[in-house]
C-alpha positions in Angstrom: 190.3 206.2 9.5 190.2 203.6 12.3 191.0 204.8 15.8 194.1 203.5 17.6 194.2 202.3 21.2 197.2 201.5 23.4 196.5 199.0 26.1 199.2 198.4 28.7 199.4 194.9 30.1 197.2 193.9 27.2 198.3 190.4 26.5 196.7 188.6 29.4 194.0 188.9 32.1 191.9 192.1 32.2 194.1 193.7 29.6 193.4 191.0 27.1 189.7 191.3 27.8 189.9 195.0 27.1 192.0 194.5 23.9 189.5 191.9 22.7 186.5 194.2 23.2 188.3 197.2 21.5 189.3 195.0 18.6 185.7 193.9 18.2 184.6 197.6 18.4 186.8 198.4 15.4 190.0 199.8 16.9 193.5 199.2 15.7 195.6 198.2 18.6 199.0 198.7 20.1 199.3 196.1 22.8 201.9 196.4 25.5 203.5 193.8 27.8 206.8 192.7 29.2 207.0 189.3 27.7 209.1 188.7 24.5 207.2 188.7 21.2 207.5 185.0 20.7 205.6 184.4 23.9 202.6 186.6 22.8 202.4 185.8 19.1 199.3 183.7 19.5 197.6 186.5 21.4 198.4 189.1 18.8 197.2 186.7 16.0 194.0 186.1 17.9 193.3 189.8 18.2 194.0 190.4 14.5 191.2 187.9 13.7 188.7 190.6 14.6 189.7 192.5 11.4 192.0 195.3 12.7 195.7 195.9 12.8 197.6 195.0 15.9 201.2 195.7 16.9 203.1 194.6 20.0 205.0 197.3 21.9 207.0 195.5 24.6 208.1 197.5 27.6 208.0 198.0 31.3 205.7 201.0 32.1 207.9 201.6 35.2 210.7 202.6 32.9 210.8 206.1 31.4 213.0 204.9 28.5 210.6 202.0 27.7 207.6 204.4 27.8 209.3 206.8 25.4 210.2 204.0 23.0 206.6 202.6 23.1 205.2 205.9 22.1 207.7 206.4 19.4 206.9 203.0 17.9 203.2 203.8 17.8 204.0 207.2 16.2 206.1 205.5 13.6 203.6 202.8 12.8 200.2 204.5 13.2 201.0 208.2 13.3 198.1 208.6 15.8 196.8 207.5 19.1 193.2 208.1 20.2 192.8 205.9 23.3 195.2 205.1 26.2 194.2 202.4 28.6 196.4 202.3 31.6 195.9 198.7 32.7 199.3 197.2 33.5 199.8 196.5 37.2 201.5 194.1 39.6 200.7 192.7 43.0 203.2 192.7 45.9 205.6 189.8 45.6 204.3 188.7 48.9 201.4 189.9 51.0 202.5 191.4 54.3 200.7 193.1 57.1 201.3 196.9 56.8 203.1 196.7 60.2 205.7 194.4 58.5 205.7 195.4 54.9 208.9 196.6 53.4 209.9 199.9 51.7 211.3 197.9 48.9 207.9 196.3 48.1 206.2 199.7 48.4 208.6 201.2 45.9 208.3 198.2 43.5 204.5 198.3 43.4 204.1 202.1 43.3 206.7 202.5 40.5 204.7 200.2 38.2 201.2 200.8 39.4 201.2 204.6 39.9 204.3 206.4 38.7 204.5 204.5 35.4 200.9 205.1 34.3 201.0 208.7 35.7 203.9 209.7 33.4 202.8 207.6 30.5 199.5 209.5 30.7 201.4 212.8 30.8 203.3 211.9 27.6 200.2 210.6 25.8 198.2 213.6 26.9 200.7 216.0 25.4 200.6 214.0 22.1 196.8 214.0 22.1 196.8 217.8 22.6 199.2 218.1 19.6 196.8 216.0 17.6 193.8 218.1 18.7 195.6 221.3 17.7 196.5 219.9 14.3 193.0 218.4 13.7 190.2 220.0 15.7 187.9 217.0 15.1 190.4 214.7 16.8 188.6 212.6 19.4 190.5 210.9 22.1 190.2 209.6 25.7 192.2 208.0 28.5 190.9 205.2 30.7 192.6 204.2 33.9 192.0 200.7 35.2 192.2 200.9 39.0 190.5 198.5 41.5 188.0 198.4 44.3 191.2 198.5 46.4 191.3 202.3 45.7 188.7 202.6 48.5 188.5 199.1 50.1 191.3 198.5 52.6 193.3 195.3 52.5 195.9 195.6 55.3 198.0 192.8 53.9 198.7 194.6 50.6 198.7 198.2 51.6 201.1 199.3 48.8 198.6 198.0 46.2 195.7 199.9 47.7 197.8 203.1 48.0 198.7 202.8 44.3 195.2 202.3 43.2 194.0 205.2 45.3 196.6 207.3 43.6 195.4 206.2 40.2 191.9 207.4 41.2 193.3 210.9 42.0 195.4 210.9 38.8 192.2 210.3 36.9 190.6 213.4 38.4 193.8 215.5 37.9 194.1 214.7 34.2 190.4 215.0 33.6 190.5 218.5 35.0 193.6 219.4 33.0 192.4 218.0 29.7 188.9 219.4 29.9 189.7 222.4 27.7 190.7 220.0 24.9 187.6 217.9 25.3 189.7 214.8 26.0 187.8 212.9 28.7 189.6 210.8 31.3 187.8 207.9 33.1 188.5 205.4 35.9 187.2 201.8 35.6 187.3 200.1 39.0 187.1 196.3 38.8 186.2 194.0 41.7 187.0 190.3 42.0 188.0 189.3 38.5 189.0 185.8 37.5 192.6 186.2 36.1 196.0 184.6 36.6 196.6 187.3 39.3 193.7 186.0 41.4 194.3 182.3 40.7 196.0 181.8 44.0 193.0 183.0 46.0 190.3 181.2 44.0 189.1 179.0 46.9 188.9 182.0 49.2 186.8 184.1 46.9 184.6 181.2 45.8 183.6 180.9 49.4 183.1 184.6 50.0 181.0 185.0 46.8 178.8 182.1 47.8 178.3 183.8 51.2 177.1 187.0 49.6 180.3 189.1 49.1 178.9 190.4 45.8 175.3 191.2 44.9 175.7 189.3 41.6 176.8 185.9 42.8 179.7 185.2 40.4 183.2 186.1 39.7 183.8 189.0 37.3 185.4 188.2 34.0 188.0 190.1 32.0 185.4 190.7 29.3 183.2 192.4 31.8 185.9 195.0 32.3 186.6 195.1 28.6 183.0 195.9 27.7 183.0 198.9 30.1 186.3 200.2 28.7 184.9 199.8 25.1 181.8 201.8 26.0 184.0 204.6 27.2 186.5 204.4 24.3 183.7 204.4 21.7 182.2 207.6 23.1 179.1 206.4 24.9 179.9 208.6 27.9 181.1 211.9 26.3 179.9 214.1 29.2 181.3 212.1 32.1 184.9 212.9 32.3 186.6 212.2 35.7 183.9 209.6 36.6 184.4 206.1 38.1 182.7 203.1 36.4 182.3 200.3 38.9 182.7 196.7 37.5 182.4 194.8 40.8 179.1 192.9 40.7 177.8 195.2 43.5 180.6 194.3 46.0 180.9 197.9 47.2 177.2 198.5 47.2 176.2 199.4 50.8 173.8 196.9 52.2 172.1 196.1 55.5 
């Protein structure tokens, strides 16, 4: 039986890089996004070319009703879920200094980037425990995609940093709680990754990377993150629950 993975925000950017690598690794996929099906048909078709089954489960992770519906659709179609990748996230609508940022923006970002994945993880974790109790050989894991912003302060997008720091703690909490069921929980922490979310700051980071921002002098790619997630999902780090995998080209490596 092929394993099933749910990737939130899996139709573009880092999420698509993750979905592609998991498809190549032999997973069947449930890919989540907020766009209508006709806008992602080519993406779903492309993922299916790797030989597995792929379904699209649209929904906003910030919505409890949408999260419940997504899980029900996966249960109805696959009857199982082995891997959850919490990847969906948003940036603030506009970057503002924390002395001027609004409560509305804070709520908007945290609801999607922290509260949504926190309670999606809760729901999926309970389902995974049920599967484990029914089939002792069940093998599952949860991967949270955070950001270097979990520890690197950007004062013009504080709400994003706070959300990612929260995801980091959520990883530790669920890792501790699910240890008795041998369901590992990991955090993957990307650095400067070339996606549509970073398109507006390309010139800024081209310059910073050329000046030595990262040890490896290039942008990260979505597939770099995808390969790290695939290694975790396929079981290559079975005794590392709660750990952080850095995918940042050495950006956060202390240097003199």
